C-alpha positions as CSV (number, residue, x, y, z in Angstrom):
1,M,88.0,117.7,91.8
2,F,90.1,114.7,92.6
3,T,91.0,114.5,96.6
4,A,93.8,113.1,98.1
5,K,92.3,110.7,100.9
6,N,94.1,110.9,104.2
7,F,96.2,107.7,105.3
8,D,98.2,109.5,108.1
9,Y,96.6,106.4,110.1
10,L,99.4,104.3,108.3
11,L,102.3,105.8,110.2
12,G,103.6,103.1,112.4
13,L,102.8,100.7,110.3
14,P,104.9,97.5,111.7
15,G,108.0,96.3,109.2
16,F,107.4,100.4,107.4
17,S,108.9,102.8,108.4
18,D,107.1,106.2,108.9
19,Q,110.0,108.5,106.8
20,M,109.4,105.6,104.1
21,L,105.5,106.4,104.6
22,K,105.5,109.6,104.4
23,N,107.5,109.9,101.3
24,H,105.0,107.0,99.7
25,L,101.7,109.2,101.0
26,A,103.8,112.3,99.1
27,L,103.9,110.9,96.3
28,Y,100.5,109.7,95.7
29,Q,99.4,113.1,96.7
30,G,101.8,114.3,93.5
31,Y,99.5,111.6,91.5
32,V,96.0,113.5,92.8
33,N,97.5,117.4,91.8
34,N,98.6,116.1,88.4
35,S,95.3,113.8,87.8
36,N,93.5,117.4,88.8
37,K,96.2,120.1,86.5
38,L,95.7,117.5,83.3
39,W,92.5,117.2,83.6
40,E,91.6,120.8,84.0
41,E,94.1,121.4,81.1
42,L,92.2,118.8,78.7
43,N,89.2,121.0,79.7
44,K,90.4,124.1,78.5
45,M,91.5,122.3,75.5
46,S,88.1,121.2,75.0
47,Q,86.8,124.5,75.3
48,D,89.3,125.9,72.9
49,N,88.5,123.2,70.9
50,T,92.3,122.4,70.1
51,L,92.1,118.6,71.0
52,E,94.1,117.8,68.2
53,G,98.4,117.4,67.6
54,P,100.7,116.0,69.8
55,I,100.1,118.3,72.7
56,F,96.6,116.6,73.1
57,N,97.9,113.3,72.3
58,E,100.6,113.2,75.4
59,L,98.5,114.9,77.9
60,I,95.7,112.1,77.4
61,R,98.1,109.5,77.7
62,R,99.8,111.4,80.6
63,F,96.5,111.3,82.7
64,G,96.0,107.3,82.2
65,W,99.5,107.5,83.9
66,E,98.5,109.9,86.9
67,F,95.2,108.9,87.3
68,N,96.0,105.0,87.7
69,G,99.0,105.8,89.5
70,M,96.4,107.8,92.0
71,R,93.7,105.1,92.0
72,L,95.7,102.1,92.7
73,H,98.0,103.4,95.2
74,E,94.1,104.4,96.9
75,I,93.9,100.9,96.7
76,Y,97.2,99.8,98.0
77,F,97.2,102.2,100.9
78,D,93.1,100.9,101.7
79,N,94.7,97.1,101.9
80,L,97.0,98.4,105.1
81,S,96.5,98.4,108.4
82,P,98.0,98.6,111.8
83,N,95.2,96.3,113.1
84,S,95.6,93.9,109.9
85,Q,92.8,91.0,110.2
86,P,93.9,87.5,108.6
87,L,91.4,86.5,106.3
88,D,88.4,84.3,107.0
89,R,88.9,81.1,105.5
90,S,85.1,80.8,105.5
91,S,84.7,84.1,103.4
92,L,83.7,83.9,100.2
93,L,87.4,85.2,98.7
94,A,89.0,82.3,100.8
95,K,87.0,79.4,98.9
96,K,87.4,81.1,95.9
97,I,91.2,81.6,96.1
98,T,91.8,77.4,97.4
99,Q,89.0,76.7,95.2
100,Q,91.0,78.1,92.1
101,F,94.5,77.8,93.0
102,G,94.4,74.6,95.6
103,S,95.2,76.2,98.8
104,L,95.8,79.6,100.2
105,D,99.5,79.1,100.2
106,K,99.9,78.6,96.8
107,W,97.6,81.4,95.9
108,K,100.4,83.2,98.3
109,N,103.5,81.7,96.8
110,Q,102.4,82.5,93.3
111,F,101.1,86.5,94.4
112,Q,104.6,86.7,96.1
113,A,106.5,85.1,93.3
114,T,105.1,87.7,90.7
115,G,106.5,90.6,93.1
116,L,109.8,89.5,92.5
117,L,109.9,89.6,89.0
118,R,112.5,92.0,88.2
119,G,111.7,95.4,87.5
120,I,108.6,98.2,88.5
121,G,105.3,97.9,89.0
122,W,102.4,96.3,90.8
123,V,100.9,92.8,91.9
124,I,97.6,92.7,91.7
125,L,94.9,89.8,92.3
126,C,92.2,90.5,90.6
127,Y,88.6,88.7,89.9
128,D,87.1,88.7,86.7
129,P,83.0,88.9,87.3
130,Q,82.3,88.0,83.8
131,T,84.0,84.3,84.7
132,D,83.9,84.2,88.5
133,F,87.8,84.1,88.1
134,L,90.3,85.2,90.4
135,F,93.9,85.4,89.2
136,N,97.5,87.6,89.8
137,T,99.1,90.1,87.4
138,W,101.4,92.3,86.9
139,I,101.1,95.7,85.5
140,D,104.6,97.3,84.3
141,E,103.6,100.7,84.6
142,H,100.0,102.8,85.8
143,N,98.9,102.7,82.3
144,T,100.2,99.4,80.9
145,G,98.8,95.9,81.5
146,H,95.6,96.4,82.8
147,L,92.9,93.5,82.4
148,T,89.6,95.1,80.9
149,G,86.7,94.5,83.3
150,A,89.3,93.0,86.0
151,K,88.7,94.4,89.3
152,P,91.4,94.8,91.5
153,L,91.1,92.8,95.5
154,L,94.8,93.2,96.5
155,V,97.1,95.2,95.4
156,M,101.0,95.4,95.9
157,D,103.2,98.7,94.9
158,V,106.6,97.1,94.2
159,F,108.0,100.3,92.6
160,E,111.2,100.9,94.2
161,H,110.0,103.7,96.3
162,A,108.0,101.3,98.3
163,F,110.5,99.4,99.9
164,M,114.0,100.7,98.8
165,L,114.4,103.1,101.4
166,D,113.5,100.3,104.5
167,Y,114.7,97.3,102.8
168,G,117.0,98.0,99.6
169,L,117.3,95.5,97.1
170,K,115.8,92.9,99.5
171,R,112.4,92.9,97.8
172,A,111.3,89.6,99.8
173,D,111.5,91.1,103.2
174,Y,109.1,94.3,101.7
175,I,106.9,91.7,100.7
176,E,106.5,89.7,104.4
177,A,106.6,92.7,105.8
178,F,103.3,94.0,103.2
179,F,101.6,90.1,104.2
180,K,102.1,91.5,107.6
181,N,100.1,94.1,107.5
182,I,97.1,93.3,105.0
183,N,93.7,93.5,106.1
184,W,91.7,90.9,104.5
185,L,88.7,92.4,105.9
186,T,88.7,95.0,103.4
187,V,90.0,92.8,100.4
188,A,87.5,90.1,100.9
189,Q,84.7,92.7,100.6
190,R,85.9,94.1,97.4
191,I,85.0,91.0,95.6
192,N,81.0,91.6,96.6
């Protein structure tokens, strides 16, 4: 049902060792595989009419974890490119960031500071289409902290697997490498 996307084109990405990327891509493949397994099991339980009790409860919760882990990784990897493009300052996204944060640098400082929070999680630049509002947010776990209706534009993984092999405890260095490899053309298209 769910198919893993191929992100092998990221191998050789500056600031990211191939080994770290291969580990990270294997982890992503696990989220895809587990999403499929859980979906099959939940469908079987539906067919057998066994949708009550702790087994169903745990499987449905776990599906949220695996599915969101899969999708967040897909957006994260899609953000990155060996041929990264800078943010076009005349783009809708750049204009909105400047309007709402005061400048691109102020937004970047807040995004990076969010990425330095202690703990595991994700940093996301979100867009709320109902209010036409941008904001940075932190998600602790794949299935905890999502803001309903908010569209993720830029996703940065700050679980240890995303940086420890190459950067150890130097998360700030990882964040700098991440920013050097953002394909802003892809990110800016998500606001439309």
